[in-house]
LOMI-77590 format. One record per residue: residue in three letters; x, y, z of N, C-alpha, C in turn. Coordinates in steps of 0.02 Angstrom, whole numbers, plus 32768, in hexadecimal, padded with zeros to 4 digits. Each point is the difference from the previous one (the first is absolute). Layout:
! LOMI-77590
ALAXYZXYZXYZ ...
! end
This chain:
! LOMI-77590
MET165340F3D5D680237FE17FC880257FC28019 THR7FE97FC57FF0801E7FC3801A803A7FE87FD5 GLU7FFE800C7FBF80357FE97FD4803E802C8007 ARG80397FE1800C803F80247FFF801A7FFF7FB8 VAL801480397FE6801280067FBA804B800E7FF9 GLY80207FDC7FD38044800F7FED800180207FBB PHE8030802C7FF5800480217FBE804A80037FEC ILE800F7FE17FC780447FFD7FE6800280227FBC GLY802A80347FF9800580267FC27FE080448008 LEU8029803180127FE680428012801780357FCE GLY7FF27FF37FC18012802F7FCB7FC980337FF4 ILE7FFC80177FC27FCF80347FEE7FBA7FEB8013 MET7FF07FC17FF67FBD7FE6800E7FFA7FE68048 GLY80317FD980157FFB7FDD80407FFE802D803D ARG802680367FFE8004802B803B7FBC801F8012 PRO7FDD80207FD07FBE801B80127FCD7FCA8010 MET80067FC57FE27FD17FCA800F80097FE98048 ALA803E7FF78016800D7FED80457FE980368030 ALA8009803F7FED7FEA8038802A7FB480008009 ASN7FDC7FEE7FCB7FB77FFD80047FE97FC8802F LEU80247FC880017FEF7FCA802E800C80168048 LEU80368024800D800C801B80427FC980308014 ALA7FEC802C7FD37FCC8031800F7FBD7FDF800E ALA7FF67FC47FE27FC17FDC800B80007FD88041 GLY80388000802480027FE0804180217FBC8001 TYR801C7FE87FC880207FBF7FFF804680048020 ALA80137FCA802180457FF8801780297FE97FC4 VAL803180297FED80257FF47FC1804A7FF88010 THR801E7FCB7FE580487FF48005801C80067FB9 VAL803680257FF8801880117FBD80487FEB7FF5 HIS80117FF97FC080467FF37FED800A801D7FBA ASN803C80197FF48012801C7FBF804B7FFE7FF9 ARG80197FFB7FC3804880017FF6801F80428017 SER7FDA80377FF88017804180177FE4800E8045 SER802C801180307FEA800B80457FDB80418009 ARG8009802F7FD27FDF804180087FB47FFA8001 ALA7FE57FD97FD07FB87FF77FFD7FE77FDD803E VAL80267FCF80197FED7FDE803E7FFD80318039 GLY8032802C80068002803180367FC4802E7FFF GLU7FEB80157FC47FC6802D7FFB7FC17FDE801B LEU7FF77FC07FF07FC47FDD801680047FEC804A VAL803B7FF0801880097FF380487FED803E8028 ALA8011803B7FE67FEE803E80227FB5800A8003 ARG7FDA7FDE7FD37FB7800480007FE07FC88028 GLY80297FD3801C7FE47FCC8029800C7FB97FE8 ALA80217FF67FC8800F7FBD7FE7803A7FE28027 ARG80067FBE7FFB80397FDC801B80317FEF7FC9 ASP80417FFF801080337FED7FD0800A7FB58005 GLY7FEF7FDB7FC980077FB7800180477FE87FF4 SER802D802C7FEA80477FF27FF4800E7FD37FC4 SER7FD37FD27FF080097FD37FC77FBB7FE67FEB PRO7FFB7FE37FC47FC07FE27FED7FE97FCA8032 ALA80307FD880197FED7FCD80317FE680208040 GLY8020803880147FE98023803C7FBB801D7FF7 VAL7FF1801A7FC67FBD80197FF17FCE7FC78004 ALA80107FC87FE17FD17FC77FFE7FF17FE68046 SER80337FFB802A7FF67FE480437FD4802D802C ALA7FFB80407FED7FD8802F80287FBD800F7FE0 SER7FED7FDB7FCB7FC580137FD97FD27FC47FF1 ASP7FC080107FFB7FCF7FCF7FE97FF780047FB4 VAL8007803D7FE57FFA800D7FB8803E80287FEB VAL80267FE67FD1803C80217FE77FF3801A7FBA ILE800780417FF67FF7801F7FBF8044800F7FE1 THR80097FED7FC2803D80127FDB7FEF802E7FC6 MET802980327FF67FF880307FC88045800C7FE4 LEU80137FD87FCE80457FFC7FE8800380087FB4 PRO803C800E7FE4800480117FB97FF07FC87FCF ASP801A7FC2800C7FFB7FCE7FCB80007FBA801F THR7FF57FCE7FD67FFA7FBB8016803D7FE98029 PRO803E800A7FEA80397FE980298002801F8045 ASP7FEA803F80068000802180417FCF7FDF802F VAL7FC57FEF7FE77FCD7FE0802A80187FBB8015 GLU801C7FDA7FD180187FBD8012803780038034 ALA802E80317FF98037800680307FE680148045 VAL7FD0802D80037FE4801680417FDA7FC78021 LEU7FDD7FD77FD97FD97FCA801E802B7FC58013 PHE80307FEC7FD580237FC1800A804C80078004 GLY801A803C7FFF8047800A800780177FFB8048 GLU8040800E800B801B7FFE80447FDB8032802C ARG7FEA7FE9803A7FD88029802F7FC1801B7FDE GLY7FE47FD77FD47FC480137FDB7FC17FF38028 VAL7FC880157FE37FBF7FF980227FF37FB88014 ALA80117FD07FD47FF27FBA800E80237FE88040 ALA8038801F801280247FEA803C7FDC80168040 GLY7FD480317FFB7FDF8019803D7FB57FF98001 ILE7FE37FEA7FC87FB780007FFC7FE27FC58027 ALA7FC7800E80207FDE7FCC80287FCA7FDF7FD7 PRO7FF07FC1800D7FC77FE07FDF7FC18029800B GLY7FD980087FCA7FC280278004800880497FED ALA803F80167FFA800C80457FEB7FF580087FB5 VAL7FFD803E7FEA7FF280107FBA803580307FE5 VAL80177FF27FC4802980307FDA7FD3801F7FCB VAL7FFF80427FFD7FDC80257FCC803480247FD6 ASP800D7FE67FC5803180217FD47FDC80327FD5 MET80118041800A7FE080367FDB802E801B7FCA SER80387FDD7FF4802C80117FC87FDE7FEB7FBF THR802080137FC87FEA7FE67FBF80377FD27FE8 ILE7FF17FBF7FFE80337FCE7FEE7FE17FCC7FD2 SER80277FCE7FEE7FEA7FCC7FD37FC67FD7801F PRO7FC97FF87FDB7FC97FD6801A80157FB8800C ASP80297FE47FD380177FBB8009802B7FFA803F ALA802C8031800A802A7FFE803C7FD58007803F THR7FCB80297FFB7FD2800880397FE27FBD8014 GLU7FEA7FDA7FD07FE37FBE800F80327FD48024 GLU803F80017FEA80337FD88020800F80188047 LEU80038041800A800C801B80437FC87FED802F ALA7FC280037FE87FC77FED802A80057FB68014 ARG80157FD67FD180087FB9801080357FF58035 ARG803780227FFB80367FF780307FED801A8046 LEU7FDA803680027FE8801980417FCE7FCF801F ALA7FD67FE27FD57FCF7FD0801A80227FC48020 GLU803B7FED7FE880257FC9801E801580118048 ARG8002804180108012801580437FC38012802A GLY7FC47FF27FE47FC3800D80257FE780477FFA ALA801E80277FD47FEB80467FF77FD980077FBF SER7FDA80367FFA7FD9800F7FC3801D803D7FDE MET7FEC80097FC1801880397FDA7FC9801C7FD5 LEU7FFD80427FFD7FD780257FD1802E80287FD3 ASP7FF280027FBF802180307FD57FCF803A7FF6 ALA8016803C80127FD2803980028022803E7FE3 PRO80147FFF7FC1801F803B7FE27FCF803A7FFD VAL801C803C7FF87FD7803D80058009802C7FC3 SER7FD1802D7FF7800480347FCD7FE88041801E GLY801F80377FEB7FEC8041801A803B802D8011 GLY803D7FE27FFE803C8028800A8006801D8045 GLU803380298008800D801F80427FC48027801B PRO7FDB80267FD57FC68024801C7FCD7FD0801F GLY7FF47FC77FDF7FD17FD0801C801A7FDF803F ALA80427FF58004801D7FE4803D7FF98030803A VAL800B80407FF47FFB803280357FB880088017 ALA7FD280027FD07FB9800C80107FDC7FC18018 GLY801F7FC57FF77FDE7FC280117FC87FEE7FD1 THR800980127FC07FCB7FF67FCE80177FD17FC8 LEU80327FD7800D801B7FD47FCC7FCB7FCF7FE8 ALA80067FEB7FC17FDA7FC77FE7802A7FC2800E ILE7FE37FD0802480257FC480157FDE7FC37FE2 MET80267FD97FDA7FE67FC57FDE80207FC28020 VAL7FD77FD3801B80197FCE802E7FF67FBA7FE5 GLY80347FD680067FFC7FB97FF180107FD7803D GLY7FE07FC78007800C7FD480397FC07FE5801D PRO80057FD680347FC57FE2801D7FCE80358019 VAL7FC07FF67FF17FCF803380117FFA800B804A GLN80097FCA802A7FFB80098048803A8029801B VAL803A7FF97FE28039802980147FF580497FEB PHE7FE480087FC47FEE80447FE97FD180228031 GLU7FCB7FDC80167FD0801E802E802280128042 ARG802E7FD780168024800F803E802880417FFA CYS801F80097FC6802C803A7FF77FDC803D7FE3 ARG7FC17FF87FEE7FDC80387FE180028040802A PRO7FF57FFF80428003803F8026804380247FFA ILE80367FDA7FFD8042801F7FF7800680207FBB LEU7FEB7FDB7FCE800580197FBB7FD3803D7FF5 GLU7FC8800280227FD2803A7FF7801B803F8020 VAL80317FFB802D8024803C8017802A801D7FC9 LEU80197FD47FD4803080157FCD7FE080117FBD GLY7FC47FE57FF47FE2800A7FBE7FB780148002 GLY7FEC80217FCB7FBA80127FF87FD87FCC7FDB ALA80237FD47FDB7FE07FC97FDC802A7FC2800D VAL7FE37FD0802480237FC280127FD77FC77FE2 VAL801A7FDD7FCF7FD97FCF7FDA80257FBD7FFE HIS7FDC7FCB8014801D7FBD7FFB7FF77FE77FB9 MET80397FEC7FE07FFF7FEF7FB980017FB57FF3 GLY80127FD8803380047FB87FF580387FE18028 SER80197FC77FEA80337FDA8024804480227FFB ALA80327FE0801D8044801C8001801780137FBA GLY801B803B7FF98017801A7FC07FCE802A7FDB ALA7FBF7FFB80127FCD80267FDB8007804B800B GLY80168014803C800B8047800C8038801B7FD4 GLN80377FD97FFB803880167FD77FEC80027FB6 ARG7FDA7FD07FEA7FEB80007FB97FD3803C7FF2 THR7FD48011802F7FD6803B7FF8802B803F7FFD LYS80338003802A802C803B8000802480077FBD LEU80127FC97FE1802280057FBF7FD1801D7FCB VAL7FC07FEE80037FCF80207FD47FFF804B800D ASN7FFE80138040800180478012803D80237FE4 GLN803A7FE08003803D80207FEB800480067FB4 VAL7FE47FD07FDC7FFD80077FB77FD4803B7FED ILE7FC58004801E7FD380387FF0802080428013 GLY801C8002803D801F803E8016803C80137FD6 GLY80287FCD7FEC803A800E7FD67FED801D7FBD LEU7FCB7FE67FE27FE8801B7FC07FE580478009 HIS7FDF800D80397FE98044800D803B80308005 LEU80367FE9801F803B802B80068021800D7FBD VAL80027FCD7FD58019800B7FBC7FD480337FDC ALA7FBD7FF980087FD2802F7FE0800B8046801A LEU800A80078042800C8042801D8040801F7FE3 ALA80377FDA8000803F801A7FE77FFB80137FB6 GLU7FE17FD57FD87FFC800F7FB97FCE80387FF3 GLY7FCC800480297FD180387FF880218043800C VAL8028800480358024803F800F8032800F7FC9 ALA80277FCD7FEC8032800A7FCC7FDF80147FBE PHE7FC87FDF7FF07FDB80107FC37FE680478001 SER7FE58014803A7FE780458007803680327FF2 ARG80397FF6801F803780307FF8801B7FFF7FB9 ALA80037FC47FE2801A7FFC7FBC7FD480267FCF MET7FBF8006800F7FD280267FD57FFC80498013 GLY8027801680328000804580147FC88014802E LEU7FDF7FCF80207FC8800E802D8019800C8047 ASP7FD680208028800D800880477FEB7FBE8021 ALA80327FD880157FF27FBD801A7FD58002803F ALA80088034802A7FD88005803D7FB6800A7FEE ARG7FF380297FCE7FBA80097FEB7FE47FC07FE1 VAL802A7FDE7FDA7FE97FC27FE17FEC7FCD8035 LEU802C7FF680337FEF7FD080347FC380158028 ASP7FF98040800A7FC6801880267FBF7FEE7FDC VAL7FFD800A7FBF7FC17FF47FDE7FF47FB67FF3 VAL80357FDA7FEF7FF57FB97FF27FF27FD9803F SER80188018803A7FF27FDE803F7FB880088016 ARG7FDA802B7FDE7FB9800980107FD47FD47FD4 GLY80207FDA7FD37FD97FD77FD180137FB78005 ALA7FF57FDC7FCA80087FB87FFF80497FEA8006 ALA802F802D7FF480477FED8004801B80048047 SER7FD78015803080188007804480147FBE801E SER80308002802F80157FC58025802080178041 TRP800C7FD0802D80228011803F8046801B7FF1 MET80237FE17FD2804380167FEE7FFF80477FE5 LEU7FD0800E7FD57FFB80437FE27FF280348036 ALA7FD07FF2802C7FEB803180328035800B8035 ASN80237FCA8015802E800680388048800B7FEC LEU80167FE37FCA804680057FEC800C80327FC8 GLY7FCB800F7FD8800880317FCB801880448019 PRO7FDF801D803380188041801980477FFD801A LEU80147FCA802080447FFA801980327FFF7FC5 ALA7FF07FDA7FCC802D7FFD7FC7800880447FDF LEU7FC880257FF9800480417FE080278032802A ALA7FFE7FF780438024802D802C804A7FED8007 GLY80147FC97FE080457FE98006800E7FDF8042 ASP7FCC7FE9802280077FDE804180017FB57FF4 PHE803B7FE2800380077FB97FF380137FD8803E ALA7FF1801D803B800C7FDC803E7FD37FC28001 PRO801B7FC880197FDA7FC17FFA7FCB7FF68036 GLY7FC37FF07FE97FD07FE0802B80037FB67FF1 PHE80167FF07FC3800E7FBC7FE9803180087FC7 THR80387FDC80038036800E7FD17FF87FDE7FBD VAL8022801C7FCE80047FE17FBE801D7FBA8006 HIS80337FF8802A801F7FBE80097FCE7FCC8017 LEU7FD6801280317FD07FCF801A7FC97FF37FCD GLN7FEC80337FDA7FCD7FF47FCC801C7FD17FCB ARG803E80097FEE801F7FD37FD080017FB9801C LYS80117FFA804080017FBD80207FBB7FE07FFC ASP7FCC8026800F7FBC7FE47FFE7FEC7FEC7FBA LEU801480277FCF7FF07FEF7FBB80287FC37FE9 ARG803C7FF8801B80267FC37FF27FDC7FC3801B LEU7FE48005803D7FDA7FC9801C7FC47FF07FD4 ALA7FDE80347FE87FC77FF57FD380177FE07FBF HIS803880187FE5801D7FE47FC3800E7FB58009 ASP801C7FEE8039800F7FB9800E7FC07FD88005 ALA7FCC801C80207FC17FDC80097FDB7FF67FBE MET800D802B7FCF7FDD7FFC7FC0801E7FCE7FCF ARG803C7FE9800E80267FD97FCF7FDA7FC27FE8 ASP7FE17FDD802E7FE17FC07FEE7FB580067FF4 LEU7FE7803D7FFC7FB880097FF47FF280017FB5 PRO7FC57FEA7FEC7FF17FF97FB87FEB80417FDF VAL800B803880207FEA80427FE6803D802D7FFD GLY8004802B7FCD803580317FFC7FEE80408024 PHE80328022801D7FF4803D8026803180377FE9 PRO7FF6801A7FC2803180317FE6800280418027 GLY7FC78014801D8001803E8029802B7FF8803D ALA7FFA7FC7802280297FF3803B804A7FFD7FED GLU800F7FE27FC880467FFD7FE9801B80467FF1 LEU7FD5802B7FE3801580457FF3801080248042 ALA7FD47FFA8032800B8021804080417FE68020 PHE800B7FBF7FFD803D7FE3801C803D801C7FDD GLU7FFE80047FBE8039801B7FDA800D80488012 ARG7FCA8028800780098047800F8020800A8045 PHE7FE97FDA8032801D8008804380467FE38003 ARG800E7FCC7FDA80457FE77FFC802D80347FE1 ALA7FE980217FCB802880357FE1800B803A802F ALA7FCD8011802780068037803080347FF08035 GLU7FFF7FC2801980327FEE8033804680007FE2 GLU80067FE77FC3804180007FDF801980477FF3 ARG7FD280307FFB801280467FF7801380218042 GLY7FFE7FDB80378012801D80417FC7801E8026 LEU7FC17FEF7FEF7FC6801E80207FE27FD38035 GLY80227FCA80137FE37FCC802A7FE980178044 GLU80218031801D7FED801680447FCF803A7FFF GLN7FEC80177FC57FCC80337FFD7FBC7FDF800B GLY7FCF802A80137FBC7FE780017FEA7FEB7FBB THR7FCB7FD87FFC7FEB7FE67FBF7FEE80387FCF GLN7FEE803B80197FF380387FD3804080147FDB GLY803A7FE88018803F800D7FDE80067FDE7FBD LEU7FD07FD37FF080007FE27FBD7FFE80377FCB LEU7FE2803980107FFD80397FD1804680127FE8 ASN80327FFB802C804480157FEE801E7FD37FCB LEU7FE57FC57FF780177FD57FC97FF080207FBC TYR7FCA80267FFD7FEA801F7FC2801C80477FF8 LEU801C801B8034801880457FFD804B80068001 SER80237FC87FF2804980027FFB80167FCA7FCF GLY803380117FD9801A7FD07FD080327FD28020 PRO800B7FC57FE580307FD1801B804880177FF5 ALA802C7FE68029804780117FF880187FE67FBC ARG802A80287FE180187FED7FBD804B800B7FFB ASP80217FD77FDA804780077FF2800680137FB7 ALA800E80407FF3800480187FBB804880067FE9 THR802E7FDE8023804680067FEE801C7FBE7FE7 ARG7FD67FD27FEB80187FC07FE7802F80097FC5 GLU80367FDC8003803080067FCA7FEF7FD17FC6 ASP7FD17FD1800C7FF17FCF7FCC7FC280127FD9 ALA7FEB804080027FC480147FDC80097FF87FB5 ASP7FC97FF37FDD80047FF77FB8801280417FDD PRO802B7FFF7FCE800E803D7FDB7FC280167FDA PRO7FF480417FFD7FC380197FE0800780007FB4 PRO7FC67FFE7FDE8002800C7FB8801B80467FF2 ALA800780107FC0801F80407FEE7FD4803B8012 SER7FBE7FF780087FD4803B80047FD17FFC803C TRP801D7FF7803D7FD68002803C7FED80488011 GLU7FC0800A80107FE9804180187FCB7FF48035 LEU7FEF803480267FCE7FFA80367FD5803F8004 SER7FBF7FF580067FD38037800C7FD97FF08040 LEU7FFF802E802F7FE07FF480417FD180398010 ALA7FBE7FF280057FCF803280137FF17FF9804A ILE8009803580277FF77FFD80497FCB80328015 LYS7FD07FE780287FCB802B801B80078003804C ALA8006803B801D8005800780487FBA7FFE8020 PHE7FFA7FDC80387FBF7FFA801F7FE78042801C ASP8030802B80147FEA8040801C7FEC80327FC9 SER800D7FED7FC27FEB80297FC77FE27FD27FCB PRO7FC47FE4800D7FE67FCB7FD47FF380177FB9 ASP7FFB80417FF57FF280177FBC8040800F7FD9 GLU80387FF78021804080117FE080287FC07FF2 THR80177FF97FC3802A7FC77FEE8042801A7FE6 ARG80367FE7801B804380147FE9801C7FC77FD5 THR801480107FC4801B7FCD7FD3804B800A7FF9 PHE80247FCA800A804980027FFB80157FDA7FC1 GLU8029801D7FD7801C7FDE7FC6804A7FF5800D LYS801F7FDB7FD480487FF38007802680418006 GLY802C800580328027803C800A7FE080308031 ARG7FBE7FF880107FDF802F802D7FFB7FE58047 PHE80187FC4800B80057FE68044803E7FD58004 ASP80097FDC8036803E7FDC800D80047FC17FD6 LEU802180057FC7800A7FC67FD580497FEC8008 VAL800C7FC6801F80447FED801280147FC07FDD GLU80417FF67FF980197FC27FE380187FD38039 ILE7FE47FC4800580137FD1803580137FBF7FDE GLY803E7FEC800880167FC17FE17FF67FFF7FB5 GLY800880387FE07FF980047FB77FB980077FE9 VAL7FD08008802F7FBA80057FEE7FE680468014 MET7FDD80207FD17FE28041800F7FBF7FF38028 VAL7FFD801B803C7FC77FF5802C7FE480448015 GLY7FBE80097FF77FE0803E80157FEE7FFB8049 ARG800F803380277FF27FFE80487FDB80408013 ALA7FC27FF880197FDA803980197FFE7FFC804C SER80168034802280027FFF80497FC8802B801D TYR7FF27FF480407FC9802280218019802F8036 GLU7FDB8035800B800D802A803A7FDE7FE0803C PRO801D8005803D7FE37FE0803B7FB78015800A GLY7FD67FCF800A7FBA800E800F7FD380067FC3 TRP801E80017FC37FD680057FC47FEA7FBB7FEA ARG7FC47FFD7FE77FE67FC17FE67FF480087FB5 TRP80167FCF7FD97FFD80067FB87FDB7FC57FE1 SER7FE8800C7FC47FE87FC97FD6802780047FBF GLU80247FCA7FF0802980007FC47FDD7FDC7FC7 ASP7FFA80207FC77FE87FDE7FC4803D7FF67FD3 VAL80187FC47FFD80397FF17FD47FE47FEC7FBD ARG8004802D7FCF7FDF7FF77FC080347FF17FCA PRO7FF57FCB7FDB802C7FF67FC57FFB803D7FD2 LEU803880167FE5800080387FD27FDF7FEB7FBE ALA7FF580317FD57FDF7FF27FC080267FC97FDB GLY7FDB7FCF7FE8801E7FC97FDB801F7FCA802C THR7FF680068043801E7FD1802F7FCB7FCF8017 ASP80127FC180057FCD7FCF8013800E7FDE8043 SER803380158025800B7FE2804180258031802D CYS7FFC7FF3804180218029803280217FD18031 ARG803D800B800F80257FD3802B8009801F8045 VAL7FF07FDC803480068018804480267FCD8029 SER803480168021802A7FD180257FFB800A804B HIS7FF97FC980278002800180487FCE8031801F VAL7FC47FFE7FE87FCC802D80187FC17FD9800F GLY7FDF800E80387FBD7FE4800D7FCE80277FD7 LEU7FD87FE07FD87FD480227FD17FB87FFC8018 VAL7FDE803880047FB8800180067FE780177FBC VAL7FE47FD47FDA7FF4800D7FB97FB880157FF4 SER7FF780367FDD7FBE80177FEB7FFA7FF17FB6 GLY7FC77FE77FEB7FF97FE67FBC80167FB78000 ARG7FF97FDE7FC980137FBA7FFD80417FF97FD8 ALA802A7FD1801780407FF77FDF80197FBA800D LYS80337FEC7FDA80237FC2800C804780118011 ILE80187FE480378045800D801680297FC27FF2 ALA8036800A7FDA802E7FC97FF0803E8006802C MET80127FC88021803C7FFE8029803B7FE77FD7 ASP803C80138016803A7FEC7FD9800F7FB58006 ASP7FDD7FDC802D80097FB880047FCD7FDA7FD6 GLY7FDA80257FD67FD07FE07FD37FB97FFE801A ARG7FF4801180417FBC8000801A7FDA803E7FE7 GLU7FBD7FF97FFB7FD680387FEE7FC680038031 VAL7FED803D80147FCA800B80307FD180347FE3 GLU7FBF7FEF80007FCE80307FEB7FE78027803C VAL7FFC80427FFA7FEC802B80377FC8802E7FEA GLY7FDA801680317FC9802E7FF37FFD80368034 PRO7FCC80297FFF7FFC803A802D80087FEC8049 GLY802F80228022800A7FF48047802F7FC88011 ASP80187FD97FCE802C7FC8800F8045801A8014 VAL80217FDA802B804380108016802F7FC97FE6 PHE803680157FE080307FD07FE5804580138018 ALA801E7FD380278043800D801A80337FDE7FD3 VAL803180267FEA80367FE47FD780357FE68030 PRO800F7FBF800080317FE6802F8044801F7FF5 PRO8027800880368044801B7FF880287FD87FCF GLY802680247FD6802A7FDF7FCF7FDD7FEF7FBF HIS7FC080127FFA7FDA7FF27FC37FE680417FE2 ASP7FEF7FFC7FC07FE180387FDD7FBC7FE97FE6 SER7FD680317FF07FBF7FEF7FE27FF080327FCA TRP7FD47FEC7FD27FEA802C7FCB7FB480017FFF VAL7FE4803B7FFB7FB780067FF77FF37FFC7FB5 VAL7FDD7FCC7FEA7FF47FF67FB97FB57FFA7FF4 GLY7FEB80127FC67FB97FFA7FED7FD3802A802C ALA8019803A80177FD98029802E7FCD802A7FDB GLU7FCE801680257FD180337FE8802780427FF9 PRO7FDF80377FEB8025803C7FED803A8013802E TYR7FF87FF78042803A800A802B7FF77FD6803F VAL80387FF5802180017FDB803F800F80318038 SER7FD68002803380098030803680207FDE803C ILE8037801C801880257FE480397FF88030803A HIS7FE57FE980387FF3802B8039802D7FEC803A LEU802D802D8012802C7FF68038800380418029 VAL80167FFB803E8009803C802A80437FFC8022 GLY802680377FFE803E8006802480377FD17FE9 ALA80047FF37FBF80357FD57FE6801480187FBB ASP803C7FEC7FEB801680107FBD7FE47FCE7FCE VAL7FF580177FC47FE87FD47FCA80387FFB7FCC TYR800F7FC27FEE80317FF47FCC7FDB7FE07FC6 ALA8002801F7FC67FDA7FE47FC88025800E7FBF ARG7FF47FD57FCF801B800B7FBD7FC97FF07FCE ALA7FF6802A7FD17FCF7FF27FCB80257FF07FC0 GLU7FEB7FCC7FDF80227FEA7FC47FE280227FC2 SER802A801E7FDA7FE880247FC57FF07FD07FC7 ALA7FDD801B7FCE7FE97FD67FC9803B7FDD7FDE GLY7FF37FC37FEB80327FDB7FDB802B7FD2802A GLY8000800C804280287FD6802B7FD87FC48018 SER801F7FD880277FDD7FC7801E80157FFB8049 ALA7FD27FED802B80107FFD804880387FCE800A PRO80388015801B80387FD2800A7FEF7FCD8035 LYS80187FC47FF97FF67FCB803180447FE48014 ARG80037FE6803E803E7FE1801680087FBC7FDD SER803E7FEF7FF4800E7FBE7FE680077FCE8039 
! end
């Protein structure tokens, strides 16, 4: 092995990748913000480069595997960065997922120092990094690609040159949009199965044998069902990648509503505190309701005849439906408003059908994320209206109320492990609005 290899970034992906290069016989010099990962690889025969500049001065090919664009730029051109130690003729192979435009600029700046750059992002997650079977999509000069191909083939089972600088990153964004939509489909498929009272494990088993199968379904579906949300790739990083795709799409003459949906879902998941879970943790966005403040003192006073009817079906007893009427569950007065509250026992999963009572034409739901079955129009108290259909999710912003109007016979709200606050307006009233 004549090429000396540097490796910077020893996280979930980088550590096993560097270990595979050591096992293949390469001389590897490493650096990481955390010394523990460095120590583990030094024990296997790597050298400690102490800094990015130290890694570069000891290497012919420097590989970076870092979280985001600012991290790569700082490692390459920051204080004691790669650029301070790199020799003319050396190569930087950035295997992070970062901005394609920034990649082109970084390649230009390295070229000014006599060095070359490949952008070579990967797909396959931690299992692919461990097994050395990653899909690697490469941008940069073809002669530099051929020089580095033997190194990349240690790390990946599919190594493909995609074009000039930035082409690898652009290909990876396509990968992340497709993968993100598959993850949304997985999460909604599981949530949909449970909402209908089906055994989700059996559902995934049979659909994964047909046309609905995907890598996400086969590899992450069983983990999600088992409640294993340890990260092979985090929700936070998936959101970051979809943000990069979102930015790349802005000036294109085509709309990408599916990509926007995936971006919104992962953004909502991170805002829900799921950012450090594996991407299969997106399922938890569908299995928990958002935080709600039901103690507002400025709530609208109710009409004279507010009532609530709530039909609840337990998933462990799909043939049994429990119907609660006023007085048969927790109906409380909050800020002068009568609010019905149905609580859950730990571990139980419910499907709530909030049905307008006889002669009622609307149902009011406050501070609740809605997964709506049937078609309906939701009116917000700020005058906005949103049309929703089967499977749609509608988040009511904090401090606002919404009304389901013009609905089909009933609107089905599916939540797990959260309280539901709802009010149904009786005949003759009108949905109150804020002034």
